[in-house]
C-alpha positions as a Markdown table, in Angstrom:
| # | Residue | x | y | z |
|---|---|---|---|---|
| 1 | Met | -2.3 | -58.4 | 21.7 |
| 2 | Leu | 0.0 | -58.1 | 24.8 |
| 3 | Ile | -1.2 | -59.5 | 28.1 |
| 4 | Asp | 0.6 | -60.7 | 31.2 |
| 5 | Glu | -2.2 | -62.2 | 33.2 |
| 6 | Val | -2.4 | -65.8 | 34.4 |
| 7 | Asp | -6.0 | -66.3 | 33.3 |
| 8 | Gly | -5.3 | -64.7 | 29.9 |
| 9 | Arg | -2.4 | -67.1 | 29.4 |
| 10 | Lys | -4.6 | -70.1 | 30.2 |
| 11 | Val | -7.2 | -69.1 | 27.7 |
| 12 | Gly | -4.5 | -68.4 | 25.1 |
| 13 | Arg | -2.9 | -71.8 | 25.6 |
| 14 | Arg | -6.3 | -73.5 | 25.2 |
| 15 | His | -6.6 | -71.7 | 21.8 |
| 16 | Gly | -3.1 | -72.7 | 20.7 |
| 17 | Leu | -1.6 | -69.3 | 20.9 |
| 18 | Arg | 2.1 | -68.8 | 21.4 |
| 19 | Met | 2.9 | -67.2 | 24.8 |
| 20 | Thr | 5.7 | -64.7 | 25.4 |
| 21 | Gly | 6.0 | -63.0 | 28.8 |
| 22 | Thr | 7.1 | -59.4 | 29.4 |
| 23 | Leu | 10.7 | -60.3 | 29.7 |
| 24 | Gly | 10.6 | -62.3 | 26.5 |
| 25 | Val | 9.1 | -59.2 | 24.8 |
| 26 | Leu | 12.0 | -57.1 | 26.1 |
| 27 | Leu | 14.6 | -59.7 | 24.9 |
| 28 | Glu | 13.0 | -59.8 | 21.4 |
| 29 | Gly | 12.9 | -56.0 | 21.3 |
| 30 | Lys | 16.7 | -55.9 | 22.0 |
| 31 | Arg | 17.4 | -58.6 | 19.4 |
| 32 | Gln | 15.5 | -56.6 | 16.8 |
| 33 | Gly | 17.3 | -53.4 | 17.7 |
| 34 | His | 14.4 | -51.6 | 19.2 |
| 35 | Leu | 15.9 | -51.5 | 22.7 |
| 36 | Gly | 19.4 | -50.6 | 23.7 |
| 37 | Glu | 19.5 | -52.1 | 27.1 |
| 38 | Val | 17.2 | -54.6 | 28.7 |
| 39 | Arg | 18.6 | -53.9 | 32.2 |
| 40 | Ala | 17.1 | -50.4 | 32.3 |
| 41 | Trp | 13.7 | -51.7 | 31.4 |
| 42 | Ile | 13.9 | -54.5 | 34.0 |
| 43 | Asp | 14.9 | -52.0 | 36.7 |
| 44 | Ala | 12.1 | -49.7 | 35.7 |
| 45 | Leu | 9.6 | -52.5 | 35.9 |
| 46 | Gly | 10.9 | -53.4 | 39.4 |
| 47 | Arg | 10.4 | -49.8 | 40.6 |
| 48 | Gln | 6.8 | -50.2 | 39.5 |
| 49 | Gly | 6.2 | -53.3 | 41.6 |
| 50 | Phe | 6.8 | -55.9 | 38.9 |
| 51 | His | 8.4 | -58.8 | 40.7 |
| 52 | Ile | 11.3 | -60.6 | 39.0 |
| 53 | Gly | 13.2 | -63.3 | 40.9 |
| 54 | Ala | 17.0 | -62.9 | 41.0 |
| 55 | Ala | 17.7 | -66.1 | 39.1 |
| 56 | Leu | 15.3 | -65.1 | 36.3 |
| 57 | Lys | 16.7 | -61.6 | 36.1 |
| 58 | Gln | 20.2 | -63.0 | 35.8 |
| 59 | His | 19.1 | -65.4 | 33.1 |
| 60 | Val | 17.5 | -62.7 | 31.1 |
| 61 | Leu | 20.5 | -60.4 | 31.4 |
| 62 | Glu | 22.8 | -63.2 | 30.3 |
| 63 | Ala | 20.5 | -63.8 | 27.3 |
| 64 | Ala | 20.7 | -60.1 | 26.5 |
| 65 | Gly | 24.4 | -60.1 | 26.8 |
| 66 | Glu | 24.3 | -57.7 | 29.8 |
| 67 | Ala | 25.4 | -60.0 | 32.6 |
């Protein structure tokens, strides 16, 4: 299941589930070869109103080898 809601994360943690956010899913997709470039997906999310702070964006791009 994929969910990126604060309440859903709280319930998941209470049940001992491992949490991975949207950006973590993108990074894993790239690591597994399913995505070519994380930057394009981050930019697309931003155009849809998904807020990503500058420092977090830079961290994710560095982790993806796209900084």
